[in-house]
C-alpha positions in Angstrom: 7.7 62.0 36.7 4.7 59.8 36.3 3.2 58.9 33.0 -0.2 57.2 32.5 -0.7 55.0 29.5 -3.6 52.9 28.2 -2.9 49.4 27.0 -5.2 46.7 25.7 -5.2 45.1 29.2 -5.9 48.4 31.1 -4.3 51.6 32.4 -0.6 51.6 33.3 1.2 54.2 35.5 5.0 54.3 34.9 7.4 56.3 37.0 10.5 57.5 35.2 12.9 60.4 35.0 12.6 63.1 32.3 15.9 61.8 30.7 14.4 58.2 30.6 11.2 59.5 29.0 13.2 61.5 26.4 15.2 58.4 25.6 12.1 56.3 25.3 10.4 58.7 22.9 13.5 58.8 20.7 13.5 55.0 20.5 9.8 54.7 19.7 9.4 57.8 17.5 7.9 56.8 14.2 10.3 57.3 11.3 9.0 59.8 8.7 8.8 58.0 5.4 8.8 60.1 2.3 5.2 60.6 1.2 4.8 59.4 -2.3 1.7 59.6 -4.4 -0.1 56.3 -4.5 0.1 54.6 -7.9 -3.2 53.5 -9.3 -3.2 49.8 -9.8 -5.2 48.0 -12.4 -7.8 45.6 -11.0 -6.4 42.1 -10.9 -7.8 39.7 -13.4 -9.8 37.0 -11.7 -7.7 33.9 -11.5 -8.4 30.5 -10.1 -8.0 30.7 -6.4 -6.6 27.8 -4.4 -9.4 25.6 -3.2 -11.9 27.1 -5.5 -14.7 25.0 -7.0 -13.5 25.7 -10.6 -10.0 24.4 -9.9 -11.1 21.0 -8.6 -12.4 17.8 -10.2 -15.6 16.3 -8.7 -13.5 13.6 -6.8 -11.2 16.3 -5.4 -14.2 18.4 -4.4 -15.9 15.5 -2.6 -12.6 14.7 -0.8 -12.0 18.3 0.2 -15.6 18.6 1.6 -15.4 15.2 3.4 -12.3 16.2 5.3 -13.9 19.4 6.6 -17.4 18.0 7.1 -16.0 15.2 9.1 -14.8 17.7 11.7 -18.0 19.8 11.7 -20.5 17.0 11.5 -23.7 19.0 10.8 -26.8 17.0 11.9 -29.3 18.3 9.3 -29.2 18.6 5.6 -29.8 22.3 5.6 -26.9 22.8 8.0 -24.7 20.6 5.7 -25.6 22.7 2.7 -24.8 25.9 4.7 -21.4 24.4 5.8 -20.5 23.6 2.3 -21.5 27.1 1.1 -19.4 28.6 3.8 -16.3 26.5 2.9 -16.2 28.2 -0.6 -17.5 31.6 0.4 -14.1 33.3 0.2 -13.1 31.5 -3.0 -15.9 32.5 -5.3 -18.8 30.5 -3.9 -20.4 27.3 -5.0 -23.8 26.9 -6.7 -26.7 24.8 -5.5 -26.5 22.0 -8.2 -22.8 21.5 -7.3 -23.6 21.2 -3.6 -26.2 18.6 -4.4 -23.7 16.7 -6.5 -21.2 16.8 -3.6 -23.8 15.6 -1.2 -24.7 12.8 -3.6 -21.0 11.9 -3.9 -20.6 11.8 -0.1 -23.6 9.5 0.1 -22.3 7.3 -2.7 -19.0 7.0 -1.0 -20.9 5.9 2.2 -19.4 8.9 4.1 -22.9 10.2 5.1 -26.5 9.1 4.8 -29.3 11.6 4.6 -32.8 10.3 5.4 -36.1 11.6 4.1 -36.5 13.9 7.1 -33.2 15.6 6.3 -31.2 14.0 9.2 -27.5 13.5 8.4 -25.7 10.5 9.9 -22.0 9.7 9.5 -20.5 6.3 9.0 -17.3 5.3 10.7 -14.4 5.0 8.4 
């Protein structure tokens, strides 16, 4: 007997006996779990998420961003702002004044310089 199956990489034709097919279906048959009524869960109270802005001091925040920005190296200030926003998107976000403080901290630590045209340059550490 020939069986045709579809996988993620394409179509497969397998040749096997009826006894082999029956044995295969017994092995791969899904177990019927008892159906229980889903319990309503109370919404979880918002807690401080790891790597969230609220859980870090200013120095930790600057260090956290510097490690990641050093890999990304955005060339313009608007791209830098977008990269910082994206870092914290899943942990509750980061507001614009905090982003500006982080950029100022990165400049103060001589990690980056931002010129008047918005071009970002990175200093060798």
